[in-house]
C-alpha positions in Angstrom: 32.7 13.7 18.7 30.4 10.8 19.7 27.7 9.0 17.8 25.2 9.8 20.6 26.1 13.5 20.2 25.2 13.3 16.5 22.0 11.6 17.4 21.1 14.3 19.8 22.1 17.1 17.4 19.9 15.5 14.7 17.0 15.2 17.1 17.1 18.9 17.7 17.6 19.7 14.0 14.5 17.6 13.1 12.4 18.8 16.0 13.3 22.5 15.8 13.2 22.6 19.6 15.4 21.3 22.5 12.2 20.5 24.5 10.7 18.3 21.8 14.1 16.7 21.0 14.6 15.8 24.6 11.3 14.0 24.7 12.1 12.3 21.4 15.4 10.8 22.5 14.3 10.2 26.1 16.7 12.3 28.1 16.4 15.5 30.2 16.6 18.8 28.3 19.6 20.1 30.4 21.5 16.9 29.5 20.7 17.3 25.9 21.7 20.9 25.9 25.0 20.0 27.5 25.8 17.4 24.9 25.0 19.7 22.0 27.1 22.4 23.7 30.1 20.0 23.9 29.7 19.3 20.2 29.7 23.0 19.4 32.8 23.5 21.5 34.6 20.6 19.9 33.7 21.9 16.4 34.3 25.5 17.2 31.0 26.5 15.6 27.5 27.5 16.7 25.0 24.9 15.3 21.7 26.5 16.3 20.2 30.0 16.6 17.5 30.3 19.2 14.3 32.2 18.3 10.8 32.6 19.6 9.7 29.4 17.8 12.5 27.2 19.0 15.8 26.9 17.1 17.1 27.2 13.5 20.2 25.6 12.1 23.1 27.9 11.3 25.1 27.4 8.1 27.5 25.3 10.0 24.6 23.3 11.5 23.2 22.7 8.0 26.5 21.3 6.9 26.9 19.1 9.9 23.3 17.8 9.5 24.2 16.5 6.0 27.3 14.7 7.3 25.6 13.5 10.5 22.8 11.9 8.6 25.3 10.1 6.3 27.4 8.9 9.2 24.4 7.5 11.2 23.1 5.8 8.1 26.5 4.2 7.5 26.7 3.1 11.2 23.2 1.6 10.9 24.2 -0.3 7.7 27.3 -1.6 9.3 25.4 -2.8 12.4 22.8 -4.5 10.1 25.5 -6.2 8.0 27.4 -7.4 11.1 24.1 -8.8 12.6 23.5 -10.7 9.3 27.1 -11.9 9.1 26.9 -13.5 12.6 23.3 -14.7 12.4 22.8 -18.5 12.6 20.1 -20.5 10.9 18.5 -19.6 7.6 15.8 -17.1 6.6 13.5 -17.7 3.7 12.6 -14.7 1.5 10.1 -14.8 -1.4 10.8 -12.3 -4.2 8.4 -11.4 -7.0 9.9 -10.5 -10.3 8.1 -9.2 -13.4 8.1 -11.5 -16.4 9.8 -8.8 -18.5 12.8 -8.6 -16.3 13.2 -12.0 -14.7 15.4 -13.5 -17.5 17.9 -10.6 -16.9 17.7 -10.6 -13.1 17.4 -14.2 -11.8 20.9 -15.6 -12.3 23.0 -12.5 -11.3 20.7 -11.8 -8.4 21.0 -15.3 -7.0 24.7 -15.4 -7.5 25.1 -12.1 -5.6 22.8 -13.3 -2.8 24.9 -16.5 -2.3 28.0 -14.3 -1.8 26.5 -11.5 0.3 23.6 -13.2 2.2 24.5 -16.9 2.4 22.0 -17.6 5.2 19.1 -16.4 3.1 17.1 -19.0 1.1 15.4 -17.2 -1.8 12.2 -18.2 -3.6 11.5 -16.5 -6.9 7.9 -16.0 -8.2 7.6 -14.6 -11.7 4.5 -12.9 -12.8 2.7 -9.9 -14.4 2.5 -6.7 -12.4 -1.1 -7.0 -11.2 -0.5 -10.5 -9.9 2.7 -9.5 -8.1 0.9 -6.6 -6.4 -1.9 -8.9 -5.2 0.6 -11.4 -3.8 2.6 -8.7 -2.0 -0.6 -7.3 -0.4 -1.6 -10.8 0.7 1.7 -11.4 2.3 2.8 -14.2 0.0 5.7 -12.1 -1.2 8.3 -10.4 1.1 9.6 -8.2 -1.7 8.5 -7.4 -5.2 9.8 -5.7 -8.3 6.9 -4.0 -10.2 6.4 -1.3 -12.8 4.9 2.0 -11.7 1.2 2.6 -12.5 -0.5 6.0 -12.9 -1.5 7.4 -9.4 0.4 4.6 -7.6 -0.1 4.6 -3.9 2.5 1.9 -2.9 4.2 2.7 0.4 8.0 2.7 0.7 8.4 2.1 -3.0 11.8 3.0 -4.5 12.5 3.6 -8.2 15.4 1.4 -9.3 15.3 1.6 -13.1 13.8 3.8 -15.8 13.2 2.8 -19.5 11.5 4.5 -22.4 8.4 2.8 -23.9 8.4 1.7 -27.5 5.8 0.7 -30.0 6.7 -2.8 -31.1 5.3 -4.2 -34.4 6.0 -6.1 -37.5 6.5 -4.3 -40.8 2.9 -4.7 -42.0 1.6 -2.6 -39.0 1.5 1.1 -39.8 4.4 3.0 -38.2 6.1 6.3 -39.0 9.5 6.2 -40.7 12.2 7.2 -38.2 12.9 6.4 -34.5 9.8 8.0 -32.9 6.1 7.3 -32.7 3.8 10.3 -31.8 1.5 9.3 -29.0 -1.4 11.1 -30.7 -1.4 8.2 -33.3 -2.0 5.5 -30.7 -5.7 5.4 -31.0 -5.3 4.5 -34.8 -2.9 1.6 -34.0 -4.2 -1.9 -33.5 -2.8 -3.1 -30.2 -2.1 -6.3 -28.3 -1.7 -5.4 -24.6 -1.9 -6.8 -21.1 -5.1 -6.7 -19.2 -6.2 -3.6 -17.3 -4.3 -3.3 -14.0 -0.8 -3.8 -15.5 1.5 -0.8 -15.7 2.1 -0.3 -19.4 -1.5 -0.9 -20.3 -2.7 1.5 -17.6 -0.2 4.2 -18.8 -1.4 4.0 -22.4 -5.1 4.0 -21.4 -4.7 7.0 -19.1 -2.9 8.9 -21.9 -5.7 8.2 -24.4 -8.4 8.9 -21.9 -7.0 12.3 -21.2 -7.3 13.0 -24.9 -10.8 11.7 -25.2 -9.6 8.7 -27.3 -9.8 4.9 -26.7 -7.6 1.9 -27.2 -7.9 0.1 -30.5 -7.5 -3.3 -28.8 -7.1 -6.4 -30.9 -6.3 -8.7 -28.0 -5.7 -8.6 -24.2 -3.0 -11.1 -23.2 -1.5 -11.3 -19.7 1.5 -13.1 -21.0 4.6 -11.7 -22.7 5.1 -14.8 -24.8 1.5 -14.6 -25.9 1.9 -10.9 -26.9 5.0 -11.8 -28.8 3.3 -14.5 -30.8 0.4 -12.2 -31.7 2.7 -9.3 -32.6 4.9 -11.6 -34.8 1.7 -12.9 -36.5 0.8 -9.3 -37.5 -2.3 -9.1 -35.3 -1.3 -5.8 -33.8 1.5 -3.8 -32.1 2.4 -3.9 -28.4 4.1 -1.4 -26.1 7.1 -2.4 -24.1 10.6 -1.3 -23.1 13.3 -2.5 -25.5 14.6 -4.9 -22.8 11.3 -6.8 -23.1 12.1 -7.9 -26.7 15.8 -8.8 -26.4 15.0 -12.4 -27.2 12.4 -11.8 -29.9 13.4 -12.6 -33.5 14.4 -9.3 -35.0 14.2 -9.9 -38.8 10.7 -8.5 -39.4 10.4 -6.4 -36.2 10.0 -2.7 -36.1 10.1 -0.4 -33.0 9.8 3.3 -32.4 10.0 5.3 -29.2 6.7 6.8 -27.9 7.0 10.6 -27.9 4.9 13.7 -27.3 4.6 13.0 -24.4 7.5 10.7 -23.7 6.3 7.7 -21.8 8.6 6.2 -19.3 8.5 2.8 -17.6 9.7 3.0 -14.0 10.7 -0.1 -12.1 10.0 -0.1 -8.4 11.1 -2.3 -5.5 8.5 -2.6 -2.8 8.7 -4.5 0.5 6.2 -6.3 2.6 6.2 -4.3 5.9 5.8 -7.6 7.9 8.8 -9.4 6.3 12.2 -9.9 8.0 13.4 -6.3 8.0 17.2 -6.7 7.9 17.2 -9.3 5.2 14.7 -7.4 3.0 16.7 -4.2 3.3 19.9 -6.0 2.3 18.2 -7.6 -0.6 16.9 -4.2 -1.8 20.6 -3.1 -1.9 21.7 -6.2 -3.7 18.9 -5.7 -6.3 20.0 -2.1 -7.0 23.7 -3.2 -7.3 22.9 -6.0 -9.6 20.7 -3.9 -11.9 23.3 -1.1 -12.0 25.9 -3.6 -13.1 23.6 -5.1 -15.8 22.8 -1.6 -17.1 26.5 -0.7 -17.1 27.4 -3.8 -19.1 24.9 -2.8 -21.8 22.8 -6.0 -21.4 19.8 -4.1 -20.0 18.9 -2.4 -23.3 17.6 1.1 -22.8 17.9 0.9 -19.0 18.8 4.0 -17.0 20.1 4.1 -13.4 21.1 7.7 -13.0 22.7 7.5 -16.5 21.9 7.8 -20.1 20.1 4.8 -21.8 22.0 2.3 -23.9 20.0 1.4 -27.1 22.2 -1.2 -28.6 20.1 -4.1 -30.1 
């Protein structure tokens, strides 16, 4: 079995036609048919059934398709890593991180980058989500970690973390007893939130708008530290994932998970399509690995990466 045979097989599987697949991979159809026939002989299984539309995969073909895609993906990753390993000179990559997550991410991310991508010089820009999106669109950032907004249209965005959203307030702000806060009560709650265009603000606003209600805004502050000071002063409540308050003084703080409906904060990694492709793809992998380790360690409070959240405070 050869790599090129797997490529030809996948071309036919994806195209549904030997003619279309031959044009796609740039060889004559008889040569393509011969290579697929050799693969079938070697495996002892028919991979395609011909019909009036073209071809369909057999059960054996469907099984091979899964394995072939994984094999070719691993070959591509190995090729990329070897190219990076032997590359001379340095590449500068600018990464945008959200204020909420930067204190958790910066040190372990840079440590991992030094080990796995020593030729990459990293610049970190911290900011609120709306600012990071603007900088990514303008080309100032090669890669950004942002929170998902309602009706997001980001291309090639990948979810790397999920967290529940919580109402965060001091004891003098009205909250229900117990761990949950019904979303229907949000319009009665004095709030301190980021400005419009930031993920958590937009989620809350969309929820209330759908119910014919409005935000009871006491202040709009595009700064997590500013929101913290106003919340601790009793001006109003804010809405954040628990990881966002890990360094806040806890003595007089109350928090309750938003429910009915449950509101989830999704962290996305998004690339600038014009950035250095190999390095950016590798950094995306490093980011996912680093976040998974932080979540597993329990330091990313409430974070989920294909796992149950950890709520230790």
